[in-house]
C-alpha positions as MATLAB code, in Angstrom:
seq = 'XXXXXXXXXXXXXXXXXXXXXXXXXXXXXXXXXXXXXXXXXXXXXXXXXXXXXXXXXXXXXXXXXXXXXXXXXXXXXXXXXXXXXXXXXXXXXXXXXXXXXXXXXXXXXXXXXXXXXXXXXXXXXXXXXXXXXXXXXXXXXXXXXXXXXXXXXXXXXXXXXXXXXXXXXXXXXXXXXXXXXXXXXXXXXXXXXXXXXXXXXXXXXXXXXXXXXXXXXXXXXXXXXXXXXXXXXXXXXXXXXXXXXXXXXXXXXXXXXXXXXXXXXXXXXXXXXXXXXXXXXXXXXXXXXXXXXXXXXXXXXXXXXXXXXXXXXXXXXXXXXXXXXXXXXXXXXXXXXXXXXXXXXXXXXXXXXXXXXXXXXXXXXXXXXXXXXXXXXXXXXXXXXXXXXXXXXXXXXXXXXXXXXXXXXXXXXXXXX';
ca = [
     -12.116    2.413  -41.049;
     -13.957    2.966  -37.679;
     -12.652    1.128  -34.736;
     -14.364   -1.692  -33.255;
     -13.729   -4.490  -30.762;
     -13.794   -8.098  -31.369;
     -12.962  -11.158  -29.149;
     -10.884  -14.420  -29.735;
     -11.850  -17.985  -28.658;
     -10.272  -17.359  -25.544;
     -12.155  -14.095  -24.805;
      -9.377  -11.723  -25.333;
     -10.454   -8.240  -26.536;
      -8.852   -6.445  -29.646;
      -9.551   -3.019  -30.995;
      -9.294   -3.141  -34.698;
      -9.878   -0.734  -37.525;
      -7.173    2.044  -36.856;
      -3.752    1.862  -38.551;
      -0.479    2.733  -36.969;
      -0.118    5.702  -39.444;
      -3.543    7.182  -38.372;
      -2.429    7.063  -34.622;
       1.089    8.039  -34.888;
       1.453    9.790  -38.356;
       3.941    7.451  -39.315;
       4.650    3.420  -39.126;
       4.752    1.919  -35.737;
       8.461    0.745  -36.597;
       9.423    4.165  -35.560;
       8.613    3.163  -31.773;
      10.851    0.294  -32.107;
      13.915    2.491  -33.204;
      13.175    4.921  -30.641;
      12.745    2.576  -27.640;
      15.784    0.568  -28.867;
      17.966    3.526  -29.059;
      16.836    4.768  -25.648;
      17.638    1.591  -24.304;
      21.091    1.111  -25.852;
      22.320    4.255  -24.277;
      20.828    3.705  -20.802;
      22.147    0.317  -20.744;
      25.821    1.936  -19.966;
      24.625    2.546  -16.551;
      24.390   -1.279  -15.846;
      26.551   -2.974  -18.362;
      29.387   -0.505  -18.261;
      29.524   -0.717  -14.446;
      31.397   -3.892  -14.460;
      34.379   -2.206  -16.412;
      34.502    0.417  -13.527;
      34.770   -1.996  -10.627;
      38.524   -2.402  -10.368;
      39.112    1.332  -10.292;
      36.214    1.945   -7.806;
      37.346   -1.010   -5.716;
      40.758    0.442   -5.268;
      39.397    3.619   -3.990;
      36.466    2.549   -1.827;
      36.836   -1.405   -1.456;
      35.062   -4.073   -3.203;
      32.250   -4.621   -0.883;
      31.395   -0.835   -0.936;
      31.197   -0.432   -4.572;
      29.231   -3.739   -4.971;
      26.564   -2.427   -2.625;
      26.142    0.969   -4.778;
      25.467   -1.180   -7.591;
      23.167   -3.587   -5.630;
      21.137   -0.297   -4.716;
      21.212    0.790   -8.282;
      19.745   -2.532   -9.323;
      17.082   -2.416   -6.625;
      15.938    1.069   -7.757;
      16.136    0.168  -11.425;
      13.828   -3.064  -10.802;
      11.683   -1.715   -8.102;
      10.635    1.475   -9.881;
       8.750   -0.657  -12.454;
       5.669   -1.141  -10.343;
       4.895    2.549   -9.770;
       5.742    3.297  -13.184;
       3.315    0.730  -14.481;
       0.809    2.236  -12.033;
       1.138    5.852  -13.233;
       1.974    5.358  -16.724;
      -1.595    6.782  -17.806;
      -0.432    9.993  -15.949;
       3.145   10.428  -17.270;
       2.984    8.719  -20.711;
       6.120    7.830  -22.506;
       6.497   11.466  -23.928;
       7.095   12.518  -20.173;
       8.530    9.361  -18.795;
      11.575    9.097  -20.953;
      12.741   12.757  -20.720;
      12.523   12.392  -16.697;
      14.406    9.036  -16.929;
      16.998   10.607  -18.965;
      17.708   13.371  -16.377;
      17.906   10.799  -13.563;
      20.125    8.528  -15.513;
      22.604   11.331  -16.625;
      22.817   12.368  -12.830;
      23.568    8.892  -11.831;
      26.444    8.605  -14.440;
      27.735   12.132  -13.316;
      27.766   11.067   -9.731;
      29.566    7.708  -10.567;
      32.172    9.883  -12.298;
      32.638   12.587   -9.724;
      31.523   11.325   -6.335;
      34.051   11.839   -3.803;
      32.335   10.180   -0.735;
      30.418    6.962   -0.673;
      27.005    8.643    0.412;
      27.219   10.670   -2.696;
      28.093    7.816   -4.664;
      24.946    5.886   -3.317;
      22.699    8.789   -3.408;
      23.617    9.893   -6.960;
      24.504    6.716   -8.755;
      22.507    4.023   -6.669;
      19.312    5.755   -6.003;
      18.796    8.608   -8.536;
      20.521    6.649  -11.485;
      18.742    3.453  -10.613;
      15.237    5.150  -10.746;
      16.190    6.727  -13.975;
      17.439    3.607  -15.877;
      14.485    2.010  -14.359;
      11.928    4.454  -15.677;
      13.550    4.436  -19.178;
      13.700    0.440  -19.081;
       9.820    0.157  -18.001;
       8.746    2.835  -20.451;
      10.397    1.244  -23.471;
       9.250   -2.212  -22.508;
       5.679   -1.054  -22.069;
       5.672    0.977  -25.258;
       6.859   -1.866  -27.452;
       4.380   -4.340  -26.025;
       1.454   -1.860  -26.737;
       2.554   -1.243  -30.454;
       3.477   -4.786  -31.225;
       0.755   -6.991  -29.526;
       1.123   -9.424  -32.670;
       5.133   -9.515  -32.481;
       5.676   -9.170  -28.767;
       8.316  -11.628  -28.389;
      10.487  -10.264  -31.370;
      10.113   -6.583  -30.210;
      10.891   -7.332  -26.581;
      13.974   -9.465  -27.348;
      15.243   -6.485  -29.559;
      14.550   -3.731  -26.986;
      15.910   -5.641  -24.131;
      18.921   -6.764  -26.122;
      19.870   -3.178  -26.610;
      20.042   -2.566  -22.929;
      22.959   -5.122  -22.853;
      24.604   -4.172  -25.909;
      24.920   -0.413  -25.130;
      27.793   -1.094  -22.599;
      30.086   -2.686  -25.162;
      31.271    0.409  -26.837;
      31.995    2.084  -23.521;
      34.272   -0.736  -22.086;
      37.365    0.295  -23.908;
      37.250    3.934  -22.661;
      35.696    3.334  -19.286;
      38.911    4.018  -17.658;
      39.117    7.638  -18.873;
      37.793   10.226  -16.507;
      35.772   12.117  -19.291;
      34.050    8.903  -20.668;
      31.347    9.043  -18.014;
      30.642   12.703  -18.646;
      30.392   12.122  -22.401;
      27.998    9.096  -21.558;
      25.913   11.342  -19.366;
      25.462   13.976  -22.054;
      24.697   11.281  -24.538;
      21.984    9.742  -22.338;
      20.354   13.190  -21.614;
      20.215   14.137  -25.369;
      19.368   10.862  -27.067;
      16.857    9.514  -24.536;
      15.172   12.725  -24.414;
      15.040   13.039  -28.011;
      13.649    9.426  -28.379;
      10.756    9.819  -25.733;
       9.326   13.139  -27.040;
       7.682   11.757  -30.041;
       6.532    8.371  -28.348;
       2.800    7.826  -27.797;
       0.844    4.991  -26.802;
      -1.878    3.419  -28.888;
      -5.634    2.898  -27.315;
      -6.077    0.254  -25.126;
      -6.369   -3.232  -26.579;
      -5.381   -1.939  -30.081;
      -4.432   -4.403  -32.678;
      -3.012   -3.888  -36.272;
      -5.778   -4.242  -38.848;
      -3.877   -6.140  -41.130;
      -3.534   -9.104  -38.891;
      -6.798  -11.176  -38.060;
      -6.348  -11.577  -34.358;
      -9.008  -14.610  -34.189;
      -7.433  -16.415  -37.077;
      -4.166  -15.912  -35.210;
      -5.299  -17.196  -31.993;
      -6.331  -20.406  -33.824;
      -3.009  -20.967  -35.473;
      -0.622  -19.763  -32.491;
      -0.968  -22.709  -29.959;
       2.511  -23.381  -28.625;
       2.337  -21.061  -25.907;
      -1.166  -21.207  -24.235;
      -2.814  -17.955  -23.131;
      -4.181  -17.286  -19.419;
      -7.499  -18.756  -18.606;
      -8.399  -15.218  -17.250;
      -7.092  -11.991  -16.019;
      -5.271  -12.212  -12.568;
      -4.918   -9.217  -10.722;
      -1.502   -8.976   -8.675;
      -3.055  -10.331   -5.319;
      -4.986  -12.995   -7.277;
      -1.773  -13.886   -8.937;
       0.147  -14.272   -5.662;
      -2.363  -16.441   -4.395;
      -2.460  -18.790   -7.557;
       0.764  -20.594   -6.579;
       2.607  -19.725   -9.973;
       3.539  -16.011   -9.085;
       5.845  -17.146   -6.106;
       7.906  -19.741   -8.128;
       8.265  -17.418  -10.971;
       9.467  -14.565   -8.788;
      12.009  -16.954   -7.135;
      13.053  -18.194  -10.749;
      13.881  -14.508  -11.777;
      15.626  -13.895   -8.549;
      17.970  -16.798   -9.122;
      18.453  -15.695  -12.815;
      18.984  -12.176  -11.881;
      21.427  -12.894   -9.048;
      23.565  -15.154  -11.355;
      23.645  -12.814  -14.342;
      24.611   -9.757  -12.016;
      27.134  -11.633  -10.212;
      28.971  -12.397  -13.675;
      28.595   -8.730  -14.716;
      30.433   -7.516  -11.801;
      32.952  -10.166  -10.766;
      34.147  -11.222  -14.269;
      35.827   -7.721  -14.425;
      37.411   -7.818  -10.980;
      40.354   -9.892  -11.871;
      40.968   -7.551  -14.717;
      39.222   -9.637  -17.707;
      37.735   -6.781  -19.315;
      37.320   -8.693  -22.699;
      35.105  -11.269  -20.991;
      32.843   -8.296  -20.118;
      32.387   -7.565  -24.081;
      31.899  -11.191  -24.711;
      29.051  -11.300  -21.874;
      27.270   -8.272  -23.072;
      27.504   -9.145  -26.657;
      26.163  -12.909  -26.070;
      23.404  -11.384  -23.928;
      22.385   -9.091  -26.837;
      22.520  -11.891  -29.395;
      21.266  -14.467  -27.005;
      17.720  -12.680  -26.197;
      16.396  -12.683  -29.741;
      17.475  -16.134  -30.164;
      15.564  -17.231  -26.816;
      12.620  -15.425  -27.904;
      12.486  -17.402  -31.423;
      13.238  -20.621  -29.680;
      10.247  -19.823  -27.294;
       7.960  -19.515  -29.927;
       9.039  -22.902  -31.221;
       9.334  -24.998  -28.254;
       7.512  -23.000  -25.509;
       8.459  -20.220  -23.071;
       8.884  -22.450  -20.050;
      11.313  -25.031  -21.668;
      13.378  -22.107  -22.971;
      13.475  -20.576  -19.598;
      14.629  -23.642  -17.892;
      17.375  -24.381  -20.933;
      18.450  -20.747  -20.360;
      18.775  -21.008  -16.700;
      20.604  -24.431  -16.903;
      23.057  -22.877  -19.389;
      23.889  -19.945  -17.166;
      24.462  -22.566  -14.195;
      26.887  -24.473  -16.083;
      28.673  -21.422  -17.409;
      29.640  -20.685  -13.834;
      31.544  -23.722  -13.697;
      33.092  -23.276  -16.922;
      34.190  -19.566  -15.687;
      35.755  -21.096  -12.387;
      37.799  -23.763  -14.613;
      39.040  -20.924  -16.579;
      40.390  -18.520  -14.282;
      43.847  -19.060  -15.504;
      42.868  -19.431  -19.133;
      41.387  -16.469  -21.051;
      39.919  -18.643  -23.858;
      38.157  -20.750  -21.380;
      37.005  -17.876  -19.627;
      35.540  -16.239  -22.697;
      33.755  -19.443  -23.528;
      32.034  -19.273  -20.040;
      31.427  -15.579  -20.382;
      29.534  -16.259  -23.752;
      27.516  -19.236  -22.087;
      26.802  -17.197  -19.286;
      25.392  -14.367  -21.708;
      23.360  -16.946  -23.528;
      22.058  -18.189  -20.438;
      20.450  -16.469  -17.319;
      20.296  -12.932  -18.917;
      18.030  -14.261  -21.567;
      15.044  -14.780  -18.986;
      14.070  -10.967  -19.284;
      13.473  -11.484  -23.152;
      10.803  -14.170  -22.085;
       9.240  -12.528  -18.982;
       6.763  -10.183  -20.683;
       5.273  -12.946  -22.561;
       5.374  -15.451  -19.598;
       3.433  -12.967  -17.491;
       0.828  -12.408  -20.207;
       0.234  -16.159  -20.878;
       0.150  -16.992  -17.194;
      -1.826  -14.017  -15.541;
      -3.643  -12.303  -18.620;
      -3.002   -9.413  -20.813;
      -5.239   -6.749  -19.222;
      -3.274   -7.076  -15.835;
       0.099   -7.772  -17.264;
       1.981   -4.393  -16.775;
       1.239   -4.613  -13.012;
       2.034   -8.378  -12.830;
       5.247   -7.741  -14.896;
       6.351   -5.021  -12.657;
       5.717   -7.224   -9.522;
       8.071  -10.127  -11.039;
      10.550   -7.999  -12.562;
      11.214   -6.436   -8.932;
      12.930   -9.907   -8.402;
      15.649   -8.379   -9.966;
      16.218   -6.190   -6.891;
      16.456   -9.289   -4.778;
      18.881  -10.967   -7.147;
      21.191   -7.640   -6.877;
      21.313   -7.743   -3.191;
      22.183  -11.730   -3.522;
      24.221  -11.633   -6.627;
      26.199   -8.430   -6.008;
      26.094   -7.136   -2.348;
      26.113  -10.411   -0.452;
      28.397  -12.080   -3.182;
      30.882   -9.305   -2.462;
      31.116  -10.155    0.919;
      31.701  -13.919    0.068;
      34.203  -13.116   -2.401;
      36.353  -10.830    0.063;
      36.340  -13.507    2.612;
      36.302  -16.948    0.838;
      37.574  -15.983   -2.653;
      36.032  -16.713   -6.029;
      35.530  -20.496   -6.018;
      32.798  -20.569   -3.397;
      31.016  -17.716   -5.073;
      30.991  -19.161   -8.586;
      29.982  -22.599   -7.157;
      27.049  -20.882   -5.513;
      26.107  -19.020   -8.649;
      26.024  -22.383  -10.486;
      23.743  -23.976   -7.750;
      21.546  -20.756   -8.119;
      21.277  -21.171  -11.715;
      20.548  -24.893  -11.641;
      18.103  -24.367   -8.882;
      16.244  -21.773  -10.870;
      16.013  -24.145  -13.832;
      14.426  -26.642  -11.643;
      12.081  -24.267  -10.243;
      10.967  -23.190  -13.584;
       9.645  -26.559  -14.263;
       7.039  -26.004  -11.481;
       5.306  -23.282  -13.396;
       1.695  -23.890  -14.552;
      -1.139  -21.873  -15.703;
      -3.294  -20.777  -12.762;
      -6.821  -22.322  -12.872;
      -6.263  -24.251  -16.052;
      -7.156  -27.712  -15.658;
      -4.315  -30.422  -17.230;
      -5.230  -31.479  -20.577;
      -7.249  -28.382  -21.612;
      -6.607  -27.494  -25.261;
      -4.382  -26.322  -27.056;
      -1.457  -28.209  -26.040;
       0.917  -27.382  -23.522;
       4.517  -26.766  -24.732;
       5.443  -23.624  -22.442;
];
């Protein structure tokens, strides 16, 4: 069947007629497995770091080690914008192998660095850029191949990023563990990237009628038109969304690092597992009650979790309950972010706008890891966890101020997002 374009009631364009097998030579589900596997392996760089904090802190100091992770986070989130800009040049088949090499270098530096500059350069800068390139490529590929099931696929891919660090935690203290992780990252991520291809712009699976679907899916309203990043910034919606993601990132990264410092490694496994399970659940819930309501609920849960963790410092069961709530809370915002950006600022400009808002994670890393380490060192854990609780609850309140740019109130379909 020859490809042709149609538009729905909102003016969104769709290219229909070509099947995934015609374009890929295999079902598009292959892209899900490839991107999920790549994210699973790459996630060791973030979710495995918490297990290394006690040993690294004994060698270099807590503040110094935390700034290495803050730099990693800034690079991992910050590379999303240039990756979105130059995706058409690189393509997933080039971007993932490059990300694999850089990520492997970062893990090797984490294992063998003998000076802080080496740690910052190798793990923080190079490793962070590699992980960010893998993350941006996998998310972007999943969105393009599953425009009809974006929520479920993004939830699955980002959940894999959190789950990848769990098997690594029991062996994190062994010197060879990071070497094996580096080799695994290099081989697996490269192998996953080489077969990947993007579909044509606006591609839509021919077995799903996009116009009929637009009439029946009204819980989360689409954007009134595409907004370029500069327009989105002036709209009054991008800024509060950026700050909301900053608060969520600060709290989730704070938990990832500081739950392990007292030696409570089992809580890290609970945190990562709850994050991985919570993201698909948050995605499904957002389809039912709306993206904005789910975001506020997640951030409020993450804020309350900090108080539970603080009260359970001397009780491992309470601490693990708090870790589970934290995983179900603030970390789940990443499963919602792609669709929030598409529904507020339009699909044509979504990759760039997503990259801008995802870069809020870099600011969150500075607040929740770098500056938090100074607060913990000088004031102890109680003020830090109370600050994290306040940030989570403030993010939930701020999320309530989100609105569709340019859309008059009361315009159909009904608002639930």
